[in-house]
C-alpha positions in Angstrom: -117.2 105.3 -124.6 -119.3 104.5 -127.6 -118.4 105.7 -131.1 -121.1 106.9 -133.5 -120.9 108.0 -137.1 -123.9 110.2 -138.0 -125.1 112.0 -141.1 -126.4 115.5 -140.9 -128.6 116.9 -143.7 -130.5 120.1 -144.2 -132.3 121.8 -147.1 -133.8 124.7 -145.2 -131.6 127.5 -143.9 -128.9 124.9 -144.6 -125.7 126.6 -143.3 -127.3 128.0 -140.2 -129.1 124.7 -139.2 -126.0 122.6 -139.9 -123.9 124.8 -137.6 -126.6 125.0 -134.9 -127.0 121.2 -135.0 -123.2 120.7 -134.5 -123.2 123.2 -131.6 -126.1 121.3 -130.0 -124.5 117.9 -130.6 -121.3 119.1 -128.9 -123.3 119.7 -125.7 -124.0 116.0 -125.5 -121.1 114.4 -127.4 -117.5 114.9 -128.3 -117.2 115.6 -132.0 -113.9 113.9 -133.0 -114.0 114.2 -136.8 -116.0 115.8 -139.6 -116.2 115.0 -143.3 -116.3 117.7 -145.8 -119.8 119.2 -146.5 -121.5 118.1 -149.7 -124.2 119.9 -151.6 -126.5 117.3 -153.0 -129.6 117.1 -155.2 -132.9 116.2 -153.4 -134.0 112.6 -153.4 -137.8 112.1 -153.5 -140.6 114.1 -155.0 -141.5 116.2 -152.0 -138.0 117.7 -151.6 -137.2 120.5 -154.1 -134.3 122.3 -152.4 -130.7 121.0 -152.5 -129.3 119.6 -149.3 -126.1 120.1 -147.4 -124.8 116.8 -146.0 -122.0 115.9 -143.7 -120.8 113.0 -141.6 -119.6 113.4 -138.0 -117.8 111.0 -135.8 -119.0 111.3 -132.2 -118.0 109.8 -128.9 -121.0 109.1 -126.6 -121.1 108.0 -123.0 -124.8 107.3 -123.5 -126.5 104.1 -124.6 -127.6 103.7 -128.2 -131.2 104.5 -127.3 -130.2 107.6 -125.2 -128.0 108.8 -128.1 -130.9 108.5 -130.5 -133.1 110.4 -128.1 -130.6 113.3 -128.1 -130.7 113.4 -131.9 -134.5 113.5 -132.0 -134.5 116.2 -129.4 -132.1 118.3 -131.4 -134.2 117.8 -134.6 -137.3 118.9 -132.7 -135.6 122.0 -131.2 -134.4 123.0 -134.7 -138.0 122.9 -136.0 -138.2 119.5 -137.7 -141.7 118.2 -137.6 -144.1 116.0 -139.7 -145.6 119.2 -141.2 -142.2 120.6 -142.3 -141.3 117.2 -143.7 -144.5 117.0 -145.6 -143.8 120.5 -147.1 -140.3 119.2 -148.1 -138.4 121.4 -145.7 -135.8 119.6 -143.6 -134.3 121.9 -141.0 -132.0 119.2 -139.8 -131.9 115.4 -140.2 -129.6 113.4 -137.9 -129.2 109.8 -138.8 -127.1 107.3 -136.9 -125.2 105.3 -139.6 -122.7 103.3 -137.5 -122.6 102.5 -133.8 -119.4 101.0 -132.4 -118.5 99.9 -135.9 -121.9 98.2 -136.6 -124.0 99.6 -139.5 -127.4 100.7 -138.2 -129.0 102.2 -141.4 -129.1 101.1 -145.0 -128.5 104.8 -146.0 -124.8 103.8 -146.2 -125.5 101.3 -148.9 -128.4 103.2 -150.6 -127.0 106.7 -151.1 -123.7 107.6 -152.7 -123.4 110.9 -150.8 -123.7 109.0 -147.4 -121.1 106.5 -148.4 -118.8 109.2 -149.6 -119.0 111.2 -146.4 -118.8 108.2 -144.1 -115.9 106.6 -146.0 -114.0 109.8 -145.7 -114.1 109.5 -141.9 -113.5 105.7 -141.9 -110.5 106.0 -144.2 -109.0 108.9 -142.2 -109.5 106.9 -138.9 -108.0 103.8 -140.4 -104.9 105.8 -141.4 -104.5 107.2 -137.9 -105.0 103.7 -136.3 -102.0 102.3 -138.2 
């Protein structure tokens, strides 16, 4: 079983899209832990609405590539598109930050809110492993 830590983000119908994304993720993966949800300021000029962000720890029987495909499929089903992105509306963003303990995105190093959410999960899991 593979372990993934992902970040969810939404700035459009935030609460609804975050919940729908988690429901859809649970159809493919076991969600074993969730960070608290943070309300964050938008980063970048095209985004004007605040974001909800949350880290999830998932267990996946799929490969890295298959797992990424599921994330993209969920983003598409929830209405994420180049057009909505260009307009600054993010229905849902699902980014794979860690895969089996290996960092896959620089978001962890570049954004405090990502580090805060992910570290919450890593710390909690380190405590339960001891």
